N, C-alpha and C positions, 0 to 999 in steps of 0.2 A: 803222310809225313807229319811227324811231331813238330810243333813250333813252326807252322807254315807261314807263308807270306801271302798277304791279301793286297790287291790293287783295286782302289776305288776309282770309278769313272763317273763324270758328270754326263749322263747319257744325252740330255738335251743339248748341252754345249758341244759335245763331241760331234753329234749328228748335224748340228747347225754349221759347224766349221767344215765338215765334209761336204755338206750341201752347197755352201758358198763356193767351195773350190770346184764343184762339179757344175754349178749353174742350175741346180734343180734340188728339190727336197731329197734328203738322204734318209734311208732306213737302216736297220741293223744289218741288212744284207750288204750294205755298202761299206761296212767297217772292213778295212783292208786286211787280207791275210798277213801282209808284212807287219802290220801293227800288232796283231795277235801273236805272231812269231816273236816279235821283239819282247813283248810282255812275258811270254813263256821263257825266252832265253835268259831273261834277267832273274828267273827263279820264282816267279809268282805262281803258286799253286791255285790260288783263288782269285776270281775276278768278280767285282761287285759293280754292275752298271746301275748307278743310283737313279731313282725316279722312273722306273720302268712302267708303272701302271697308269691306267686311263684316268685323266682328270677332266673336269667339266667346266662349262662357261660361267656358272654362278660363282664358284670359288675363284676362277681366274679374274672375273670382274672385280672382286674384292681386292685382289692383289694390285689391279691396275688403278684403283680409285682411292685406296687408303693413303692419305698424304705422307705418312711417315715411311711407308713402304716405297712409294714413288721416289722420295728424296734419297732413301738408301740406295736404290737402283741408279739414280742419277749421279750419285757420288762415285759409283763404279764406272758408269757409262755417261760421260757428259753429253754425248750425242744420242741419248736415249730416245727410242721410238716406242710407241704403244705396243707394237707386236713383240718387242724384246721381252716384255713381261708376260711370261707364259703361265704363271701361277705356281704355287707350291706343289712339289711332287708328293707331299704328305697330306694333301687334301684330296683323297682318293675317291673317285666316282665308282670304279669297279676294279676288281683284280683280274683284269684282262690287259695284256700288253698294249700299250698306247697305239692307237691307230696310226698316228704320225710316224711311229717307229716300225711299222710293218705288221703289227698285231702278233697274236700268239704263234702263228706259223713262223714268222721271222725270229721270234724269241727261241723257239725250239731249234731252229737252224743254228742260231748263235751258240746254244748250249752244245750242240753236236760238234761245232767247229772247235770250241774250247776243249771238249773231251778228247778230240783227236790229238790235241797238244798236251794231254795229261793234266788239264786244268778243270777246275770245278766252278760252278756258277752260284753266286750268292745273290739273293733278292730281298727286297724290303717287305716288311709286314708292319703296318701301322695299327697297333693294338687299341689305342685309346679313343680314336675318333674316326669319322669319315668326312669327306667333302660335303659341301652344301647341295651337291647334285645327286647324292646317293639314292638309289631306288628305294631303300628301306624307309626313307622319310615319308614316302607315299604309302608303301605297302605295310610297313611295320613301325609306325611312329613310337610305339611303346618300347622299342629297343633303345631309345635315347633318353637322356636326362631332360625332364621337362621343367619349364619355368612358369612363372605367373606374370600377369601384367605388372605387379609390384616389383618383381625381380627385374623385369626389363626397364622399368622406370628408374630404379635405383642403380642398376649395373648394366647400362646399355652396351658396355664393352664385353660383357660375359653372356649375353643372351641375344636371340634373334627371333624375329617373327617370320614364319614361313607358311606355306599353304600345303595341306595334306588332306586328301579325301574330301575336297571341296570346301574346306574351312581353314581358318587361320589357327596356327598353333605356335607356341613359344617354346623353343628348345635352347639348351645351354650350348655355348661354344666349348670345344675341347680345350682343356687347360691343365696345368699342374697347380699344386696348392700355393705356389709362391709368385705367380705372375698372372697378368690378365689373360683372358681367353684368346685363342687363335681364331680370328674372326672369319676365316674362310672354312671353318670346320664346325661340326656338331658332335657333342659328347655322347659316346655309347654308355649304356647303363649295365655294368657288370653284376648288378644284383638281380637282373632279369634273366630268367632261365632261357628264354627264347633267344635273347641277344647272345648269351654265352654259347649256345648250341650253334647259332649261325656263324659266329666268329671262329669256332672250332672247325666248322666245315670250310671256311675261307682259308684258314691256316693250312689245312690238309691239301687244299687245291694248290696253294702256292708252293708247298713243300714238294708236291708231285712234279712241278715244272722246273725244279732246280735241285741243287745239291746241299744248299744251306740257306737259312733264313735269318736275316738280321731284323730284330724286333725293335722298332722305334719306341723310345721312352717306356721300356717294358715294365718298369717298377710302378708306373701309375695305376695299374690294375691290381696291385697287391691289396688284399682286403683292408689293411690298416691305412694305407695311403689313400685308397679310394674313399674310404669312410671319412677320413680327415678332410679331404677335398670337398666332398659333397654333402655330408651330414644326412639330414632327413630327405634330401632330394632323391636318394637312391631307392626309396620305397616305390615299387612298380605301381603305375597309375591304373593298370588294368585289373588290379585285385589279386594277381598271382603272388605267391609267397616270395619274399626276398631271399636270394641265395648269397651267403656270406663266406663260403669256403674259397680256397685259393683256385683261381682259374688256371694258373700255370701248372701247379702241381698235378691237378687232375688231368688236364689236357695232354701235357707232355707225357705223363705216365701212360695214358691210353695209347698215344701214338707210338711210344716205345714198345708197349706190349703187342701192338698190332704189327710190329716189324717194319714200320714205315721208315726207311733210311734217310736221315737228314741230320745236318749240324745246325744247332740253334745258338745264335749269338744275341746278347742283350745289350742295348744301350741302357746304361743304368748309372745313377748318381746317388748322392746323399749317403755314402757308406753302406749301400745295400747290395754291393757286389757279391759278397759271400752268401747272403740270403738268396739272391737270384741263382747262384750256382746250386744251392740246396734245393731250389725249386725245380731244377732239372736242366738248366742251361749249360751248354758245353763251354761257352766263352762269355765273359762279361767285360765291358769297357773298363779300362784302368785310368780313370780321370785323375785319381789321386797321384799316380806317378807323374803324369803330365803336369799337374799343378805344382808338384814339388820340383820338377826339373825347371819349370818356368820361373819359379822363385829363385833359383840359382844357388841353393845351399845344398852341399853334398850330404851332410849328416842326416837330414830327414829322408833323402833318397835311400841311403843305406838302411835306415830304419824300416822303410817300406819294403825294400827287397829282402828283408829278413823274415817275411811272412812264410807260412807253411807252403811246401812245394805243391800240394794239390790245388791251392789257391793260385799260386804263381803260374802253373801250367795252363790254367784256364782264363788267364787275363789277356785282354786285347791291348797291346802297346801301340801308342801313336804319338806323333808330334804335331799333327794337324789333321783335320777332316773337314767335312762341309760345314760343320757348326763352329769350329775353332778358327782363329785367324791363321794366316800362312806362317809357317815356321820361320821362313827366311825374313819375314817382316817383324817377327815377335821376339826371337832370341837375339841377344847381342852378338856382334861379330865374333866368330870363333865358338861361341856357346852353342850355336845350332849344330855344328858337327859333333861337338862333345856330347850334347844331349842325345844325338842319334846313336852314337856308339853305346851309350848307357842303355837307351831304351830298347834297341833292337838286338842287343847281345845278351838279353835275359830271356827266360822261358816265356811261352805264351804265343798268341797269334800276333804276328808282326804286320801292322796295318799301315799302308802307305797310300797317300792321297795323290791323285793325278795332278801334275804340276809341281808337286813337292820335289821331285827328282831333278827338275830344271831350275829350281830356285824362284818360282813365281811368288810374287808378293801381294798381289791383289786378291782379296777375299771376295768371291762372287756370291751374291745373294742367290738362294735357292729358287727365288721367283723369276730369275733371269734365264733366258735361253741364249744369251750372247755374252761374251766377255771381251775386255780390251786386249789387244796384242801385247805380249811382253817378251823381251829377248831372253834367251837361255843364258843363265849364269854359268859360264864354263867351269868355274871353280867348284860350285855346288854339284854340277853334273858329274865332274871327275870324282868328287868325294863319294857320291852315292854309287857310282860305278864300282869303286873299290870296296865299299861296304857291302853291296849286294854280292860281289864275288866272294866275300867272306861268308855271307849268309847262305851261299850255295854249298858250302863245304859240309860234309856229313857230320863233323864234330858239332856244328851249330844246331843239330837236330837230334842226333842219336846219343850224344854223350850225356853224362851226368853233370849238372850245373851246380856251382857253388859260389856263394858270396864270400869273398876273401876278406880277412881282417887287414886293417892298416894301422900303423903306429908311427910315432914321431921318428924322424931321421936322427935327431939329437934332442937333448933336453932343451926346453925353451923354444922349440920351433913349432909354432901352432899350425903351419901350413899343411901338416899331415891330414888335418880334418877336412881338407878339400878333395881328398882322393876317394875314388870309388873303384874297386877292383873285383872282377869276377873271373871264373874259369869254367871251361867246358872240358871235362876229363873223360874221354872214352876209355874202354878197357885196354887199348893198345898204347903205344908209346907217345904218339903225336897228340898234343892237346893245344887248346887255345886259351890265352890269357888276355883279357881286356883291362886296361888301367887308364883312368882318366883323372886329370887334375881339374875337377869341376869347380873352378874358382877364378877370380879376376886377377890373381897375382901368381908369380912363379912359386912353385912349391916342391917340397921334398918329403919323401915318406919311404918307409919299408912296407912291402906287401908280404904278409904271412902266407906262405903256401901250405904250411901245416904238414902233418904226416902223410897226407895224400899227394904231396908235391913230388917233384922229380927225385929219383934215387941217386945213387952214386954215378961217377963218370962225368964227362963233360956234356953240356947241353947247349944247343944253338937256339937263341931267341931271335927269330926273324920277324920284323914288323910287317904285317900284311897291309898296313895302311900307309906305310912310308918306307924310307930307305934304311932304317936302323937295323943293325945286325950285331948281336953280342954272343960271346961264348962264356958260360958261367959253370962253376963247379956245382954238381947236383947236390952234394952234401951241404955245401954252404948255403945254397938256395933253401934247402929244407930247414936248416938250423937257424940261419940269420934272416932269411927272407930276401926279397928282391928289392934292391935300392933303386929308387926312381927320383929323377930331378926333371920336372916338366914345366914348360911355360904356362901362363894362364890359358886355360881351356885346352891344354895339350893332352894328347892321348897316344897310346900304343895298343895295337891288337897283335900280340905275339903268337906265332906258331912255335911251340916248344917241341924240339925233337933231339934225339941223341946226336951229339956233334961227331 
């Protein structure tokens, strides 16, 4: 399906809640069929159980003892217990399904259960680093970025002393160039040929066990980013020549030529989305759209949605995820729904975070295996039920999408600039038109439907998100446009059909 829907689960939290209800530890086999049926019925083609892989005690201990992490967790759970902090799922010990979740056999069964419902499985791949417990630290310490005693003394937040092969070594923590290191990880060296070959093997193993792979912080191993982050630290210490070519371009190219079927999605920032698409990724995070929606100004959003269609089709649209705060707690009242209509009625992969559909407001740390209870917000639940019904329509997948022009309703009225309007136009008669007043005041505007708009005759505009119904002359719509008068953050999603 083009422009599919993705549903992200917090695996550790989900299984913890299932286990608490059953009075025993729960595995993937305990995920109820009724739950999977509901996810499928709501139109989600992809399911992403976050944090599937095995983690280890060393990284978990860092999570439990680092004061700032403990305070962050306590802010979410005032009754915090040590066992609640299970460690980051991105400090991976090995790419085997976590033993607490039932291991690889239970993962394979989950994939089969999803497939029977027409769904596909997405799994994580952490490209930049491993956990402190990874076997390569002992067997292949040369795969990691090494440090010196001076590095450790000057930057204790970026380096760590570990033991390997009966002696102490100093390795760098995984990090990006703008923040201190993640102290429960160690940094892989992508200038080392052995490391690159080993990580390609790991990626192939992950891809064989799912239908798609989401690559965490994928841009960090681009040659220019990696070099800027680490400088002369990337020269292999074992005397092998440094490799400076693009890991992604080479590996993705080989996997495609080998015929290994999988979808590859990149978490990427810093305006490197287009570059990562050229490297071979099927989808890239669209943080730019999220940031502009969060800023609350329609003009920059329209500008962003004017990008080329091959870029738009491969963008991941979201309002929240495990890294971002909850949408219900972030967007002003009314703006949440308006932002969702804009974000999810444009091309690309539509990404929804578990809890978003119920209006959860508490952002839970990835180090936690438990979250506080929150009541369902019935208004948010009702809104998303209606929106997901729209997104299940064939027009939202198979039709041609257009960003529509907007103009003042009359001279001197500046509120037109708050409007964002888009259309899905299939070859047949029925089409969808989404119009949003993305601003804090009442606004009026004309939406230009252009020569591709409705033809002659009478046309019915039926709001799929509300009760509005209008009949308009097709020639007038084409020549003058559609006049709209909407309250702050108001929206319509019209089905246009011959009256």
